[in-house]
N, C-alpha and C positions, 0 to 999 in steps of 0.2 A: 502427315501434313508437311508440305514443303515450305519450311520457314523462309527460305530465300525469296519466295514469291510474295510473302506477306510482310516481311520485316525489311525496311530499308534503312539507309543512313538516318532517315528521319522517320519516327514512329508517330503518325497522327493520332491524336486523342479522339476517340469515338464519342461524339456528342449527339447521336441520333436519339430519338425518343425511346427506342426499344431497350436501351441499357443505360439510360441516362443517369439514374440515381447512383448506381455503383461507380460508373466511370467518372462522373463529375465529382463524386465524393473523393475518390482517389486522386483525381486531378487537383482538387483544392488542397488536400493534405500534402501532396507532392509539391504543389506550388508554394504553400506556406513554408515548407521546409527548405526549399531551395532558393526561392526568389527574394532577393533584397533590392533588385533592380529589374529592368525589362528583360535582361538575358543573364542567366546564371550558369556558371561552369564549375564542376567539381569532380573529384575522383570518387567513384563508387564501385561497389561490388554489384554486378549486373547479372540477373538471373532470367534466362529464357526457358520455357517448358512447352511441351505439347504432348498430346495423347497419340501414341503410335496406333495406326490402323483405324483412326476415328472415322475417316471418310467412308471406308468400306463398311464399317459397322452401321453408319447412318443409312447407307443404301440397303442394308440387310434388315436392320431393326432400329428404327428411329427412336422408339420408346426407350430401348435399352441404352442407346447412345446418349440420349438426353439425361437419363438417370446417372450414367457414368460421369458426364460433364458436371452435373450438380454436385456429386460427391467430391469430384476433383476440386471444385471451387470452394466448397465448405472446408475441405482440408487445408487449402491454401490460405484462406482467411484466418483460420485458427492458428496455423503455425507462423504466419507472418506477424500476427499479433504477439505471439510468444517471443519470437526472435527479432522483434523491432524492425521488420522489413516493410517496405512500402510497395503495394501492388499498384503499378502505374496504369496497367491496362490489361483487360481480358480481351482477347480477339479469337472468336470461334472456340477452339479447344485448347488455345494456348494462353500464356501469360508473359508479361514483362514486368519485372519488379527490381527494386534496388535496395541495397543495404549499406550502412555506413561502415560496417565491419565485415571483412572477408571471412573471418572465422564464423561469425554468426550466420552468414549466408550459406556456408557449407553445412553447418549444423542444422539449419532450417531445411536444406535440401535432403539431408539424411533422414530427418524426421518425416518429411513428406513422403519420401520413397517407402520407408518402412510402414507407414500407415496405409499407403495405397497398395502395398503388396500383400496385405492380409485379405480377409474375406472380401469377395467381389472386387478382385484385382482391377486396378486402373493402370494400364500399361503406359506410363509416361517416361519421357526422357528429359533430362535437365542439363543445361549448359551454363557455366559461370565464367565470368571474366572480371578482372579488376582494371577499370579504365576510365577514361575521360568521358563525361556526359555533359550535355548542354540542354537546358530547358528555356525556351524563348517565349513562354506564355501560351503556346498552342501545340508545340511539338517537343518530343524528347529525341535527341539525335547525338551523333558523335561516333568516332571510330570504335569506342568501347561497346556501343550498342550493336554495331555491325558485327564485330568480332564475336561477341557472346552468342549472337544468333547463329553464326556459322558453326561454332563449337557445339551448340545444342543440336544442330541438324546432323552432326556426325553420329549421334548417339543411337542406342538401342533401348528397348523397353527395360526399365529397372536400373538404368545406368545414370551416373552423375559424372559429367566430363567437365574439367576445368582447365583454364589456360596455365601456361608455365608461370606467368606473372602472378596470378592469384595463388598458385601453389607455393611460391616463394614466401607468402604471408603465413604459411602453415608450418613453418620449420620447427617451431617449438610447441606444437600442438599434438602431443602423443595420442590423444583421443581420435584423431583423424588420420587415416592411413591412405596414402595415394600411390599410384603406380604409373610410370611414364608409358605412354603408348607410341611415342615417337613424334616425329615432325610431320606436319601436313601442310600442303598448299591449299589455301582456302580462297574462295571467290572474293575478288576485290581487296585481298590482303596482300601487300607487296612482298612480304617475306614469309618463309615457312614458319609455322607456329607449333611449338611443342605442346602436346595435349596430354593431360593426366586423367586417369580414372580414379574416383574415390573408391577405395577397396575395403571399406568397413563391412562387417558381417551383415549378410542379407542383401547386399547390393550386387548388381551384375557388373562384372569387369569384362568388357568385350575384348576380343582379340583385334589387332589392327586390321586384319583382313575382313573382319565382320562389321566394320563401321559402315554406316549407311550412306552417307552423302558427302564424301570427300569431293573437292572441287573437280568435277568431271569435265575434262576437256573435250569429251565426246558430245557435249550438249549441242555444239554447232556443227552438226553433221547431216549430210543429205545423200541419198541415192537418187539418181535420175533413172527411172525405169524406162526400158525401150518404148518409145512412142509407137502407138498402134497405127498401122496403115489402114485407114478407113476408105481408101480409094477403091473404086470398082475394079481397077486393074491391080492384081496382086504383084505385078512386076514393079510397082512403085514403092515396094518395101525398102528399096535402097535409100529412098528419100527420107522416110521416117527414121530409119536407122542413122542416116547422116545427120539429121536434125538433132537426134539424141546425143550423138557424139560431140557435135559442136557445142551444145549446151553444157555437157560435162566439162569440156575443155574451158569454156568461158567461166563457169563457176569456180573452176580450180584456180583461177587467177586471183580470186578474192582471198586476201590474207586473213587467216583466222577461221576460215570455213573449210572443213574436211569433206571432200567429195569422193564418193566411192568410184573406183576406176571402172572402165568399160567392161572388163572381163566379168567382174562380179555382178555388175548391173545386168548384163545380157545373159547371165546364168539363169535369170528368172523370166526370160522372154518366153511368151506363149505358155506359161505355167499358171494354173489357177490356184494360187497360194494366198491365204489371207495376208492383208497388209501388215498386221501385227507380227506375223511369223517372219515376213521378209525383213521388217525392221529389226527384230531380235537377231536374225541370222547375220545381218550386216552391222549390227550395233550402231544404228543411226537413229537420230531423233526425228527426222523429217524425210518424207518421200514425195518426189515429184513424179506424177504420171500424166500422160497426155496422148493426143492422137493427131494425125495429119491426114487431110483429105485433099487430093489433087483432082482438079477437073479443068482440063484445058490449061488456060493461063492463070487460073484462080487456085488459091490454096486456102484451106481453113485449118488453123492450128488451135487446139484446145490444150489447156494446161491447168492442173490443180495441185495444190500443196496439202499434204496430210500430216498432221501431228500424230506420230506413232504412239506416244505414251497415252494420250487422251483419245486417240482414234477418232479424230474429226477433221473435216476439210476446213481449213481456215482461209483459203483463197482459191479462186478459179477465174479463168478469163478465156475468152474466145477471140481469135485474131483472124479476120478475113482480109487477105491481101493478094496482090498479084505476085506470081512467081518471080517476076522481074525484080521484086523488092526482097528477095530471099535473104540477102546479106543484112539489110536494114532490119528485117523482122527478127532475125536470129539475135541481133544485139538488143533489140527492143524487148524481146521475151526474156533474155538472160538478165538484163538490167532490172526488169520488173520483178523477176523471181528473186534476185539478190536483195532488192529493196524489201520485199515481203518477208524474206528470211530474217533480215536484220530487225524488222519491226517485231517479229515473233520470237526470235532467239536471243537478241541482244547485240551489243555494239561490235561492228567491224567496219573498216573503211572500204568504200567502194569507189573505184576509179570512174572517170567520165565515160569510158568505153570499155567493153569486155571483149567484143569481137571486132577485129579489124578486117574489113572486107578485102579479099584478095583481088588484085587488079586483073581479073579475067572475066570474060563474058559468062552469063548465067549458064548457057548450054555447055560450056567447057567445064564449069564447076559441077553441074549435075552429072556429067560424064565421069568426073573425078570421084564423085560420091558412089557411082556404080562400081568403080574400081575398088574403093574401100570396102564396099559391101561384099564383094567376092573375096578380097584379101583376108577379111576377118573370118571367113569360113574355115581357114586353116587346114586345107587339104591340098594335095598336089594339083588336081585339075582346076580347082577354084583359084589357087595362087597363080597358076599359069595364065588363066583367063584374066585375072586382075592385072598382071604384068602387061599383057597385051593391051588392055584398056588404057593403062597409064602411059604406054608408049604412044598410043593414039592421041592422048591429051597433050603430051610433050610436042608432038608434031604441030599441033595447033597453037600451043603456047609454050615455046621453048624456055621462057624465063620464069615459069611457074615452078617453085622449088619443091612443093609437096609431092607431086608424082615421082620425082627422082628419089626422094627419101623413102617412099613406099615401095618402089622397085627394089631398092636396097634392102628394105625390111623383108620383102618377099623372098629374095634369094637367101638372105640370112636364115629365114625360117626353113627353107628347103635344105640348106646345108646343115643346120643344127639338128634337124629331125632325121637326117640320114636319107632324105628323099632325093638328094643330089650330092655327089662327092663334094666334101667341104671345100677343097681347093678350087674346084670348078665354080662352086657357088660364089666364093670370094672374088674370083677373077671376073665373074659376070657382074657382080654387084658394085665393084670398086669404081668404075667410071661414072655410074649414076650417083654414088655418094659424093665423089669428088665434085661433080657438077652442082649438086645441091649445096655443098659447103661453099662453092664459089659464088652461088647466087645469094645465099643468106645464112650467115653463121649465127644469127641472133634467135633463130627458132629453138625452142627447148629440145626438139629432136636433133637438131644440128649439134648443139652442145653435148647432148648425150652420146652421139656417135663420136664426137671428138674425144670424149672421155674414154670410150672403148678403145679407140685408136691409140691414145696416149698410154693406156694400161697394157693391152694385150699385144700391140705391135711394137710400140716404142719403149715399153717397160719404164715409163715415166709416171710414177704414181702421183707425184706432186702435181703434175700437169693434169692428170685425170681428176684429182680432187677439185682443182680449180674450175674445170669445165662442169663438173657436177654441181658445184655451188652456183655457177652461172645459170644452169638449167633450172635449179631449184628456185632461184630468184624469179625466173620468168613464169614458171608454172609447175607446182609440185606434182609428182606422179609416183606411183608405186615402182615404176621402172627405175627412177632416179634413186629411190631409197634402196632398192635391191642392188643396184650397182655400187652404191656406197658400201653396202654390206659385203659385196664381192671383194672389193679392194681392201677393206679393213681385214677381211679374212686372210688375204695374202700376207699381210704384215703380222698375222698372229694375234690381232686384237679382237678376239672372239666375242668377248662380252659386248664390246661396242658394236660389233657386227650384228649381234643378236638384237640390240636395241633398234638398229636400222631395219632389220627384216620385220620386226614387230610393227614398225611404222608402215612398211610396205603392205603388211597383212591388214592393217587398219583400213587402208584404202582399197585393197583388193583381196579379201579373205578367201575368194574362190579361185584364185590364181594357182594352178598346179605348180608353176615354177616357184612362186613364193613359198608355198607349203613345203615343196621339196627342199628348198634352201634352208628353211628352219631345221628340218631334219638333218641336213648336211652339217650345219653348225653343231648340233648335238653330237653327231658322229665324230667331228673333229675334237670335241670336248671329251670324247670317250664315254658319253652318256648314251650307250647303245639302246637301252630300254626306252629312253625318251625319243630317240631318233627314228626307230623302225616304224611307229605308227604314222609319222609324217610322210615317210616314203610311200607307205601303203595308201594313204589318203590321196597323195599326189597322183598315183597311178589309177586310183578309182576315178578321179576327175579327168585324167588324160592318159589312157592306157598305153599310148605310143610314146610317152615321154621317155627319152633314152637314158636319163641320168640315174634315177633311183635304183635300177637293178644291180648296178655295180656295188652300191653301198649296202643294199639288203644282203647280198651274198658275202660281202667283206665282213659284215657284222657277225655272220655265222662263223666265219673263219677265226675272227678275233676273239670270239667267245668260246673257242675250243670245240665247235660243232662242225668239224671239217667234212664229215660224211654228208651232213645235211647241206653244207655249202656246195659240195661237188654236185649233188643231185639238183640243187637250185640252178646252178650255172648250166648244167647239162640240158635242163628243160627250158632254158631261155629261148624264145623265138629270135630270129634275126632282127637286129635293131637298126640296120642300115648297111649300105654297101661297104662302108669303111670302118664300121664299128667292130671292135675286137673284144667287147666285154665278155662274150661267151667263151672265146678261146683263152683270153687272159685270165678270167675267173677260174676256169677249169684248171689251168696250169698252177695258179696259186693254191687251189685246193689240193692238187696232187703233192705239192711241196709240203703243205701242212700235214698231209697224211703220211709223208715219208716215202711216197712212191717215186723213187728216183728215176726209173725208166720213163714213166709217163711225164714226169716233170721235165726231163731233158728233151723229150719229143715236143712238148708244148713250147719250151723256150726256142727250140730250133724253128718251129713253125712261126712263132712271133718274129724271129730274126728275118724270116723270109719276106716279111712285109716292110722291111726297113728301106727298100728301094722303091716303094709304091706311095700312092697318096695317103696310105694309112700309116706313114712313118711316125707321126706324132703319137697316135694311139699305141703303136707297137712299142715305141721307146718308153712310154709311160708304164706299160705293163712289164716290160723287161726290167725297169728300175725296181718296181715292186717285187718282182720274182727274185732277182738277185739279192735284194735286201732280206727277204724271207729265208733265203738259203745261207745267209751269212757272208755272201760275196760282196762285202762293202766297197772294196776298191773298184770292182766291175760296175757296181751301181753308180758310184761317183763319176767314173769315166763316162758312163752313158749320160749322166746329167750334164757333164761338160760338153758332150757332143750336142745335146739338145740346146744348150745355150748358144752354140755356134750358129744354129739355125733359127734361134729365137722362137722356139716352139712354145706356144702359149701355156701348155700344160705343165711346163717347168715351174711356172709361178705357183702352182698348186702343191708343190712337194713339201714346202716348209712346214705345213701344219698337218700333213697326212699321218695318221696314227701308225700305219704299217711301217713307216720310215723312222719311227722313234729311235731305233738303234743308230741311225746316222747323225742324230742331232749333236752328238759329242765329237763327231769326226771333223777335224779342222778344215779339211778341203771342202766338205759339205757346207760348213758354216761360211767359209769365204765365198763359195759360189752363190749361196743364197744372199749374202750381203751384196754381191755384185748385181744380182738380178733385182733385188727388192730395196736396196738402199739400207739405211741405218734404222729403219722403223720409225722415222720421225716425219714421214711425208704428210701424214694426216694432221691437220690443224683445224680445231673447231673454228668455223667462221665467226668473226666478231658479230655478236648479235646486234641487230639494229633496233635497239629499244625505241619504241615510239614515245616521244615526249608527249605529255598531256597537252591537249590543245588549249587548255586553260591553266592559269596559275590560280592559287587559292582565292584571291580577291575576285578574279573574273568568274570563277566557278560560282561563288556566292552571289555575285551580281546577276549572272544569267539564271541561276536557280530562282532567285526572287522574281526576276522578270517573267520567267515562265509560269511561276505560280500565279502571278498577277494576271497574266494573259488568260490562263485557264479559268480563273474566277470571274474576271471581268467580261470576257468575250465568249466563254463556254464553247470553244471550237469542237470539243468532244461530242457535242450534240449532232454534229455532222457524221452520219454513219460511214461515209466514204473518206473521212479524214485520213491522210497519209503522213508519214514522217516528213516527207518532202514539203507537203502543204504547211505543216506546223513550223518547219524550218524557215519557210518563206515568210510566215507571219512574224517570226522572231528576227528575221533579217540576218540569219547566220547560215553557213553551208550545212547540208544534211549530215555530213560526217561529224560536224561539231555538235549538232543536236543529239546525235546518237551517243556520243561520248558524254555529253551533259547528263542525259538520262541514266547512263551507266554509272558515272562517278558521283553525280549529285543526288540521284534518287534511288540508285541501286535497282533499277527496273529497265526492262526493255520497253519499246514504244507501246506495244499492245497492253502490257500490264499497267503502264502509266495512264494511258487514256481510259482503259476500262475501269481503273480505280475511281476515276471521276464519274464515269457512267453509273457505276454501282452505287455511289453515294447519292447521285441524283435519283436513281430508282428507289432507294430506301426512303428518300424524302417524299417522293410521290406516293409510295406505298403507304406511308404513315399518314397521308392526307386523306381523311375520310371522304372528301368530295371526289376523290379519284377512284373510289372503290367500284364504280360501275364499269370500269375498264378491266380487261383481262390482264393477267401477269405479263403476257407477251407484248401486249399493246403498251404497257408501261415501260417495258424493256426497250422497245423500239423508240418510244418517246424520249428515252434517256440516252439514245445514241448507239445502242447495240445494233449491229447490222445482221445478226442471225440468231436464231433460237439456240443453235448448238453452242455458239460462242458464249452467249449469255448464260446458259445452264452450266457450262463447264467452268467458266470464271466464277460464277456465283458459288457453286459448291466448293471450289478450291478456297475461296476467300472466307466464306461464311460458315463452312462446315455443316451446312444444312441445305436441303433442296429449296428452291424458290417456293414450291408449294407449301412445305412445312413452315417456312418463314412467314408466308402470307397468312396461313392458318393461325399462327401465334399472334400476329398483329390483330387479326379480326377478333380473336377470343379475348385479347386484352383491351 
């Protein structure tokens, strides 16, 4: 059971006819105990429980599940009587109860677990916290209720988890043994909370890594799968790919939403893979898929959102527009998708516009999309074709910055992959990049390029970080996180670099470069066993990636397997016209094997490249070779020479394991300090914490206003109700309503509205005069807009199927 979807800051007391006697009895007992006026507040030990795996058991064997729940409730009633606890509410397979004594609460929990772990085990988890609760005559609420529900949701079957605050009350209670599991970030809790497990005999004490439901920041995640080209002309695929890319970029601007990058999205293009498998592979909660059909000047775009966990479509739409409105429809589609994601996943702020239309004619823009289509094929002929198209676009619209940036990207790709001499590629790219930066420095791509220039050309790491932070503020991307990781690596901050490459991999887990770089960081940490699999995986994804082979071979040398290393380098295919990995690697292997003659021949050959375009690569390998031979002065002399030419690979030397013997060399230290600074260039940007849109008084005011609106006007009966509609009724901006639902009700829009629809359905179902209607008809009358949404929400909330619930009503 997902407690967070059922338990909010306010726990409504169930007063429907189906469970009325038990719930009302507990309501009255609780009311008598707490209430001396209309609203009563006190400190109490709060217990939440639920049965692990109950929903799955219900689907498999409803009879067994109902018997388990009956035993669970009998045990609870008995033990709460013994330990003077008050059961406030049963909901499905879970309970909420309170105790005046923290010790009694824990002793009760232990007794319950021990009883339920005997014959016919009931796999429950229990969470406890000591905190503030309020009862206002209809609801129990307060921060203490929220926190105890979060702690319970962490647990596993057979465990009892308690907050640090409650644990403090057990200091002089030797009969209760507890163990700290560490600090956890929990949903809607501002500070990390220390959680303890009760470790008495017979109880399960989970490992921290095994806890079930820590606040998962991946809940608000989406992949936009490549839109399918449904046009009769296959050549229109460029347009559907372009539409996909624009929506990815637009959604990436939404703060708090993680959007999978293009590379990993397009990894699944034209592959018949189940949605659930794609979701698991990319670790996303939501998938957007769609199609585009062009016919003359008309276009039809379809889009649908899929909940990966529950495997159902919760929104779909078709847009019939003129191609002349392409910019408008891109923003319209992106905004609507962002709205529906917020309604389904929870609060985040959405700007007034996600896509700003470029100031170019539609025919120029579609030509640009064709260029992007060919550029992203990542081959020599396709890149050359893309550059040609982009140059044609520039002739028509010389002030359009994007084609300049893409020409620069194309030449950078050719130079990096060895398909063009690096120096030649740089010379060809430079004027296009310069022009792009002249036209618009505020594009994220512009800021990213400025970061690269600051780092690799100007050796200004502080400037590089500044541009990266600017780019990140405009639109996060895996390239930005990868570049952060690059520069942190240069400074030797490898753990921080690993954190950033993990962020890059979250957005683009199928990027060969990201995967390689994680391996590279483990290589620099000298964790060679961890590094090698990442290098191999990167090559599986992109066999012509030139970087991993050097480090695969170097690992063999560093681990004392020089013969294998030599064989590996000897069998390497050519990696590009200027790449010296094969020659440099073989020379290092001969040095490791003690083959002086071959080593000297290799060094001489590397030296012959010092007057060519391969100078940077030759110098790098000569520094490695002389260090392996113990010629430290020669190695440092070469480093000094490289610094005169500002060769980029000089910046990589500080962390290279093969150069460890140089790290104590004063000249090496001084040269690295000159190149990299004092290691203090990186500064964590000041976090811009968003202040709550409401203070406590306003939050309570709007909370009550919304409750009144829902009860008096019943807007939830409109199956097409949106968050924006409800915000308009409340006369507040949509972002405010989203935050109100998040902070005031601990629900997203869909959960909030469907909770009212569910109560309406239950009321209608209990009315004998409505029995001539089908279950689905009652659901539609209650405001649900689809059978799938109704069934999914009902089973989540009630822990039984609608059919079983109906059967119980009829029988009673």
